[in-house]
DSSP file (Angstrom, degrees, kcal/mol; ACC not computed):
  #  RESIDUE AA STRUCTURE BP1 BP2  ACC     N-H-->O    O-->H-N    N-H-->O    O-->H-N    TCO  KAPPA ALPHA  PHI   PSI    X-CA   Y-CA   Z-CA
    1    1 A M     >        0   0    0      0, 0.0     4,-2.1     0, 0.0     5,-0.1   0.000 360.0 360.0 360.0 -44.9  119.4   71.4   71.1
    2    2 A L  H  >  +     0   0    0      1,-0.2     4,-2.4     2,-0.2     5,-0.2   0.894 360.0  52.1 -62.6 -39.0  117.4   73.7   73.4
    3    3 A R  H  > S+     0   0    0      1,-0.2     4,-2.6     2,-0.2    -1,-0.2   0.911 107.8  51.2 -64.4 -42.1  120.5   75.6   74.3
    4    4 A D  H  > S+     0   0    0      1,-0.2     4,-2.3     2,-0.2    -1,-0.2   0.905 109.8  51.1 -60.2 -40.7  121.3   76.1   70.6
    5    5 A L  H  X S+     0   0    0     -4,-2.1     4,-2.3     2,-0.2    -2,-0.2   0.926 111.5  45.5 -64.1 -45.8  117.7   77.4   70.1
    6    6 A T  H  X S+     0   0    0     -4,-2.4     4,-2.7     2,-0.2    -1,-0.2   0.882 111.1  54.1 -67.1 -36.5  118.0   79.9   72.9
    7    7 A D  H  X S+     0   0    0     -4,-2.6     4,-2.4     1,-0.2    -1,-0.2   0.921 110.0  47.1 -61.3 -43.1  121.4   81.0   71.7
    8    8 A K  H  X S+     0   0    0     -4,-2.3     4,-2.5     2,-0.2    -2,-0.2   0.898 112.0  50.2 -65.7 -39.7  120.0   81.7   68.3
    9    9 A M  H  X S+     0   0    0     -4,-2.3     4,-2.4     2,-0.2    -2,-0.2   0.914 111.6  47.9 -64.6 -42.4  117.0   83.6   69.8
   10   10 A L  H  X S+     0   0    0     -4,-2.7     4,-2.3     2,-0.2    -2,-0.2   0.907 111.7  50.4 -63.6 -41.2  119.4   85.7   71.9
   11   11 A E  H  X S+     0   0    0     -4,-2.4     4,-2.3     1,-0.2    -2,-0.2   0.914 110.0  50.3 -62.7 -42.4  121.6   86.4   68.9
   12   12 A F  H  X S+     0   0    0     -4,-2.5     4,-2.7     1,-0.2    -1,-0.2   0.905 109.3  51.3 -62.7 -42.1  118.5   87.5   66.9
   13   13 A E  H  X S+     0   0    0     -4,-2.4     4,-2.6     1,-0.2    -1,-0.2   0.907 109.7  50.2 -61.3 -41.2  117.4   89.8   69.7
   14   14 A R  H  X S+     0   0    0     -4,-2.3     4,-2.3     2,-0.2    -1,-0.2   0.910 110.7  48.8 -64.0 -41.9  120.8   91.4   69.7
   15   15 A I  H  X S+     0   0    0     -4,-2.3     4,-2.1     2,-0.2    -2,-0.2   0.921 111.6  49.7 -63.5 -43.7  120.7   91.9   66.0
   16   16 A E  H  X S+     0   0    0     -4,-2.7     4,-2.4     1,-0.2    -2,-0.2   0.915 110.2  50.8 -61.6 -43.1  117.3   93.4   66.2
   17   17 A E  H  X S+     0   0    0     -4,-2.6     4,-2.6     1,-0.2    -1,-0.2   0.914 110.4  48.3 -61.8 -43.2  118.4   95.8   68.9
   18   18 A S  H  X S+     0   0    0     -4,-2.3     4,-2.5     1,-0.2    -1,-0.2   0.854 109.9  52.8 -67.8 -32.9  121.4   96.9   66.9
   19   19 A V  H  X S+     0   0    0     -4,-2.1     4,-2.3     2,-0.2    -1,-0.2   0.923 110.2  47.9 -65.6 -43.0  119.2   97.5   63.9
   20   20 A V  H  X S+     0   0    0     -4,-2.4     4,-2.3     2,-0.2    -2,-0.2   0.924 112.0  49.8 -62.2 -44.5  116.9   99.7   66.0
   21   21 A L  H  X S+     0   0    0     -4,-2.6     4,-2.8     1,-0.2    -2,-0.2   0.914 110.4  50.1 -60.4 -43.0  119.9  101.6   67.4
   22   22 A M  H  X S+     0   0    0     -4,-2.5     4,-2.5     1,-0.2    -1,-0.2   0.889 109.7  51.1 -64.3 -38.6  121.2  102.1   63.9
   23   23 A N  H  X S+     0   0    0     -4,-2.3     4,-2.4     2,-0.2    -1,-0.2   0.910 111.2  48.1 -64.0 -41.9  117.8  103.4   62.7
   24   24 A I  H  X S+     0   0    0     -4,-2.3     4,-2.5     2,-0.2    -2,-0.2   0.939 112.9  47.8 -63.2 -47.4  117.7  105.8   65.6
   25   25 A L  H  X S+     0   0    0     -4,-2.8     4,-2.6     1,-0.2    -2,-0.2   0.902 111.6  51.3 -60.4 -41.1  121.2  107.1   64.9
   26   26 A A  H  X S+     0   0    0     -4,-2.5     4,-2.4     2,-0.2    -1,-0.2   0.922 111.1  46.3 -63.6 -44.9  120.4  107.4   61.2
   27   27 A S  H  X S+     0   0    0     -4,-2.4     4,-2.3     2,-0.2    -1,-0.2   0.893 113.2  49.7 -67.2 -38.5  117.3  109.5   61.9
   28   28 A V  H  X S+     0   0    0     -4,-2.5     4,-2.1     2,-0.2    -2,-0.2   0.926 111.6  49.6 -63.1 -43.9  119.1  111.7   64.4
   29   29 A Y  H  X S+     0   0    0     -4,-2.6     4,-1.8     1,-0.2    -2,-0.2   0.910 111.5  48.4 -61.1 -43.4  121.9  112.2   61.9
   30   30 A H  H  X S+     0   0    0     -4,-2.4     4,-1.5     1,-0.2    -1,-0.2   0.888 110.8  49.6 -67.3 -39.0  119.5  113.2   59.1
   31   31 A T  H  < S+     0   0    0     -4,-2.3    -1,-0.2     1,-0.2    -2,-0.2   0.864 112.3  48.3 -69.8 -33.4  117.6  115.6   61.3
   32   32 A Q  H  < S+     0   0    0     -4,-2.1    -1,-0.2     1,-0.2    -2,-0.2   0.838 107.4  56.4 -72.3 -32.1  120.9  117.3   62.4
   33   33 A K  H  <        0   0    0     -4,-1.8    -2,-0.2     1,-0.3    -1,-0.2   0.857 360.0 360.0 -66.7 -35.3  122.0  117.5   58.7
   34   34 A I     <        0   0    0     -4,-1.5    -1,-0.3    -5,-0.1    -2,-0.2   0.452 360.0 360.0 -83.2 360.0  118.8  119.4   57.8
């Protein structure tokens, strides 16, 4: 059970990191477009 919990937390962290990366890429793309 503890392992499942840590796996889910790690997965969530990974998802959050990719969302942050996508936001950075999006803002860079928009500033270059203008």
